[in-house]
N, C-alpha and C positions, 0 to 999 in steps of 0.2 A: 176781840183783842187782837192786835196782831204786832209784829215787830219791824214792820216796814212802812216808811211813808209812803203815802199814794205818788203816783207817776204825775198826778194833777193835783196842785193845792187846792183844798177844799174852800168852800164860800165862808169866809169869814163872819159875815152877818148873820148866816143861819146857825152857825155853831155860837156864835155870841148871844143868839137869843135864846139858845137852850140853857147855857149857862146863866144867865140874867134871869130867867124863869126861874131856873132851879135854886138859885140864891136868893131869890124874892121869897119862894116857897118854904125853905129849910130857915129863914132868918133867925126866928127866934130860939129854934133847937141847937141850931149850928152854934149861935153865941152862948147857949147855956153849955154846950158840950166842949168849948174851949178852953183850955189850960194854957197860956201864953206864957208861963213861967221862964222856960228855956230859951224862948223866942225873945222874951224881954232882957235877958241878960245879953244876949247878943246886939239889942237894938243899944241899952246902953253902953256896950263897947264901942259901937260906932258913932253914937254921941259925943265920946270921950275924944273923937278924933276931929270934930267939926269945931269951926271956928264960931265966936259970938256972933250971934246975928244970922247964922246959917239958914238956908232955905231946905226943906226936906220933902220930896214929894213920896209919897207912899202909893204905890202903882197897884191897885186892886186892895184897896185899903180895908172891904170888907166892915165889919162893925166897929172898927176902930182900935181893935184890942192889940197890944203888943207895940206898935208904934206910934199912932196918934195920941193914945192916952198918956205914953211916955214923953212924948217929945212936944206936944203940940202948944204947952203953956211956955215952952224955953225958948224955942226956935220956930220959924216961920213955916208951917206945916200945912202940906194941902194932900188931900186924899182924893185920889181917882178911882171910880168903881163902875160896872156896868148895872149893879143892883141898887133901885131906889129903895128897897126896905133896909139893905145892909148900910146904906149912906143916912138912913134916918137913925140907925142904931149908932152909928160915928157921930154925928150931929149932937145927940144925947152925952156921948161918953168924951167926945172931946170940943166942946162948941168954940174954942180958940181957932181950931183948923179951918181952912177953907176947902169946901168941897165942891165935886163936879163929877157928872156923869161922863164916863169916857171907856174907850177901849184901848188896850195896851199897845196895839200894834198903830193907833192913831191919838197920841195923845193931847189932851187939851192944855198943853203947855208950849210955852214959849223956847225956841233954842237957847241953852246956855244960862237955864233961868233959875238952876237948882245946884246945891251944894252935895247933894246924895239923894238916892234913888232907895228905897226898898221895894221890895216885890216877894212877899211871904206869901207863899201858896197861891199864886195868882199866875204866873208865866204856865204852869202845868194844867191850865185850863184852856190854854191858846193850841191850836193844832200845831203839832211840832214843825211842822215843815214852814210854820211862819214864826217859829222861836228867833231866829235871825233879824227878822224884821221887827220883832218887840224889844231884842236887845239892841238894835240900832237905833231905836226910840229912846231908849234910856239914856245910850250914849249922847244923842242930840240934843236933850235937854238939860244935860249933866256939863257943868263947867269943866274946862281943862283940870285934870288932878281930882274930880270928883269922886265921891265913893257910892259903891254900889252894893247891896245886902240881898241876895235872893235865895229862893228855894227852889230846886229843881230836882228831877229824879236821879237815883242811884244807876237804875239800870233802864233800859228801854221799856216802855209799857204804854199802852193805850186801852183805855176801856169805858165803859158807861154802867150806870147802876141806875135803873127805873124807879126805883123808891129807896133815895139816898136818906139815911137817917129815920127810915121809917116813917118819913113824911109824905109820900106820894108824889114827892118832886124829883124828876131826872135830873143827872149830872153826868158830865163827861170829862176825862182826863188824857192827857197826851203829853208824851216828854221824851225827850232822847236819855240815853245813858251819860254819867259823868264825864267820859274824855270828850263824846261829839260836843256836848254843851260848853265845855271849857274851850273847845275848839272855835266855837261860834263866837264866845265872848272875846276870844283874842283878835278872830276876824273884823269884828268892829270897833277894837282900840281899847280892849280893857286888859289889863295885867290882873290875873288872880293874885291874892294875897293869902287867901286862906279858904279851906273848904273841909268841912267838918259833917260827919254822917249822924243824925239824931232820929230816934223813934218816932213815929207818928202817934202824936197824943189822942187822935181819934181812933187808934189801933190798926192802921192800915198799912203798916209797915214800915220803912223807913224813908227819909228825905236828904237829901244832900244841901246844906245850907253853904253859901259861897259868898266870900268877901271879895272885892274887887276894885280897882283903881282905873280912871279912866285916864288914857296916856296924854300928856300935855303936848 
């Protein structure tokens, strides 16, 4: 664990491979342990601001909880995730959603294709020196005025667990604190409209949930 980003950006493919393998390895355990009740309330609030027929991208959709299971039947929902095992769960949970393998820093989505992006507990698994790149991808795929709902850290932190959820699978996290994350969102064109701190449902501390709009 450390509190400073490295001087040289780390290899995204190597990092992503660890995260992908980790989420493949904990797929069932993580899905069973999730309690997305408070996240679902935020997603429903987001949905209330969307036009009829809106398209929503869930970036790092995991098993489809909170976002796809809430929105896929009413909106054009797309889920992107690194983990094939998580996407299999999402396919069962939200059969109306379109699903694809992909990386948050290289989204397989066209420019200006969606009205909203959600990224719940996903950016936190990207090396923090690449967070601005991920945020820029969210801006790229959104239409002007589009909505963003994401999770990030309350404070600077980076760490690794070699036996996450007692599964034998490794997982790693990396994120800036609140102020730096909000600065990066502003730098790529977002106006933050709301931020709220919530407890981690898996007992890992606290997370910052952020609502923002892409400047027209």
